[in-house]
C-alpha positions, 0 to 999 in steps of 0.5 A: 308261175315262177317265183318273183318279188312282185309282192305286196306286204300286209301286216299289223306290227305283230305279224305280216304276209307277202301277197303275190300278184294274184292275191296269194299269200306266199310268205308269212310267219307266226307268231311274229316275223322271225317265227315259223313260216306257215306260208312259205311257198315263196321258198318252196321251189316248185311246190306252189300248193304247199304253204300258201293261201290263195283264191283260184278263180275258174277261167281266170285271165287277169289280175290287178292290185292296189292298196287302199289309199294311205293304208296297209289294206291290199285289194286284188281283183281277179277276172275270168274269161266269162267276165265274172270277177271278184275283189279280195281285200287283205289286211291284218287288223290294227286299231285301238280297242279297249284302250290298247292297240289290237294287233292279233296274230291274225290275217283277215280276208274278204272276197267280194263278187263284183261281176257275173257269177264267179266260181272260186276255189280256196287253197289254204295249206299252211305248213309247220317246222319250216316246210317239213309238213302240212299242218294237220287239220280238224274242223267244226261247223264254221271253222278249220283248225290248223295245227301249225306246230306250237301255234295252232291257227283257227280259220273262222269263215262264212264260206262253205267249210266243206268246199274249202276242205275238199278243194272244190270250186264253188259259186260265190254269190255274196261277200265271204269273210275269212279270219285266220287267227288264234285258236279260240272261238270267233266272237260275234257275227263274222260278217259284221265283225270282219267288216268293222275290222276292215273299216277300223284298220283303214282308219288307223293307217289313214290317220297315221299317214295324216300325221306325216310331214311328206315332201311335195313331190313323190308323195305316194312313193314316200307314204308307201315306203313309210307304211312298209317301214312301220310294218317292219317294226315288232311293236311289242318290243320296238325292234325293227327288222331288216326285212320280212324274209329270209334267204332271197339270194343277192344274185342268182345261185350266189349262195348269198342267202341270209336271214334278215328277220332280225334287228340290226342296230345299223339298219334300225338307225337308218330306219328311225332316222328316215321316219323321224324326218317324216315325223313318225315319232311312234316308231322312234319311241318304241325303238328307243325303248328297245335300245335301252334294254339292249344297252342294259343287258350289255352292261357296258360291254360289247354290243352285237350287230344284231339281236332277235326282235325280243332282244335275244343274243344268240341267233344260231344259224342253220339250214331249213332242209325241207325248203328248196329256196327261192326258185330252188336256189337254196340254202334257206337259212334260219338265224344269222351267224353275224351276231357273233361278229364285231362291228364297231359302227353299232356304237354310233348307231346307238348314240345318234338316235338316242341323242334325240331324246335329250332334245326333242320335247315332243317325246312322251319320255325324254331322256335324263341324266341316268340315260346319259350315264348309260350312253357314256358307257357306249361312248367309252366302247366307241373310243376303245374300239375306233381303231380296232379291226372289225367285220365292217358294215358289209359283215365279211365273214373271213377277214377283219380290218379297221373299217373307215365307216366304223371309225367314223361312226365311233367319231359320231358317237363321241361327237353327239355325246358332247352335244348331249352333255352341252344340253345337260349343262355338263361342261366338263363332259363336253370337253371330254367328249369333244377331245375324244372326237377330235382324236378319232378324227385325227386318226381317221385323217391320218390312217384312212386318207390315201395320198397315192389315190387321193381318196379315203380308203374303205379301211385303214389297211387298204385303199380299196373303195366302198360306197359307205364312204359317201356317208361321211357327209351325212354323218357330218364328218365332212362337208359336201364341198370338202376337197377330200370328199369331192376327190373320194366321190370322184374315185367312187363313181369311177370304180363303183358306179355302173350306169345309174347304179352303185356297187357297195364295193368291187373287190372280191369278198368271201363269195367272190366279186359282187354281181348286183348293185346294192340299192341303198348305195345307189340312193347314197349316190343320189344323195351325194349328187344332190349335195354336191350340186348335181341336182338334175342328175340326182333327180334323173337317177332317182326317177330311174330307181323308182321305175324299178320298184314293184307294183306295190312301190317297194324295193328289195336289197339288190338289183341286177344293173344289166336286167333291172331284176330285183334280188335279195330280201324283201322289202328291204328297210335300207332301200325304203329309207333311200326312197324317203331320204332322196324324196325329201332332199330332191323335192321342190318345196311346198312353198311353190304351191302355196 
């Protein structure tokens, strides 16, 4: 089967896996999201039997899949031509145990025969060193050890070990339980313990969803996006990754293959903003702790665009030569050289989520004057850099300009610091930061507005357009009825809109002209349409975007606006944020059913 993005994530905020339409693990890293992909068949070209974990039903003719309601537990049903069938339940354990969250480096699977006399083969072939070799094995009576580099995994199971090792089909006459986790003896009866894990994990997720404030319409879509965003957080540190994968190309054979398994300050800002609108404060609180560490280690200096989930600064980029890439479209990149870039929008994206901690009394830890002092250092950097060239939010690798989006974000940093100073009763600092915000605004109005084209330009130096200009309303720099915004919106639609989809920009970049629509930009289009009063059109395009989601209800980064095929890393936090924000903006109010 040709690799595609019809994938469903499972995870526990420590590890995650992507499961294909037939219940095969095709991507999953240990001991965390940026670790070695023990499951890597998604990027292994035609080598589909290397780096996977799947159950092959003899005579299989169909497969169907769904999530257990309001959870991250995935159910896959495989049916054979003789009418026999099995159901596979996949999850990573997550629940309270012994006073703390139990989220081991482990994947759990239950196979239940649900019809006839199914015959099954277990294919479990984890790899090591980014696809360099199969993990060597040793085994005991009820377990197999996989020596996957620095992380040895142990499969504990009540299925026949010999059949698994020899790759034989066998008849499944009762439920079988699989726990692939730490290299330590499994404590207790595996049948009862794994079933208890399943019940407790379902309970955890359903109670988490129960606390969300969701819109009346598009509830299932919002819930699935929220769960998937939470799976993109590395809970130990609070970091949020941009996606769970690396090197899914933005378009066929484009070489735009990047590793997104890191924490971008920008992407994380949008993620916590969306989840905060749903009331998911646990993600915000964890992320704020991560940000405090980032600000501390920067000590008032330059903030990088991205860091590792552990806060590491150096993310040296190299190519994994043993992996052929998605559909053979390499290279497969590990690390991301963008960490060396300067992207000055990050200052606003640190200040804005942190500012909430000065106002929101629901938080377990509200921010204090010490935090404000640290945040002012970030504001000073924003002021110093607001009119300086950077790589911009699209991370151009070969040129720098003074990007309007970055300047507006620096304005937002100063504007929000004035708000924080006011709530702390620091009148002198209110005046100080308001004056700086006003000076940045004046610079943007002077340098970014193009009288000849009657629109804002993407940079101070050039008048080309990019979709990030639509964020000027979201950031409160402009109001939706501002004449300058309306003219800019009209120009963006003229130059960047492709039917129901939006390019991020049309100008050539380091790799030529963009070939696919950028999904978050389409959601920015939808939001803008709703805000300027074109609500029905916005709803129609939103429904169109939802029609492109995978069976699991998710989106990648990019979309071919001619064929509708998804491209780019998956699941993309930007795109899931778009689903949540547009659903909240466009939904009918709850009062209509009360």
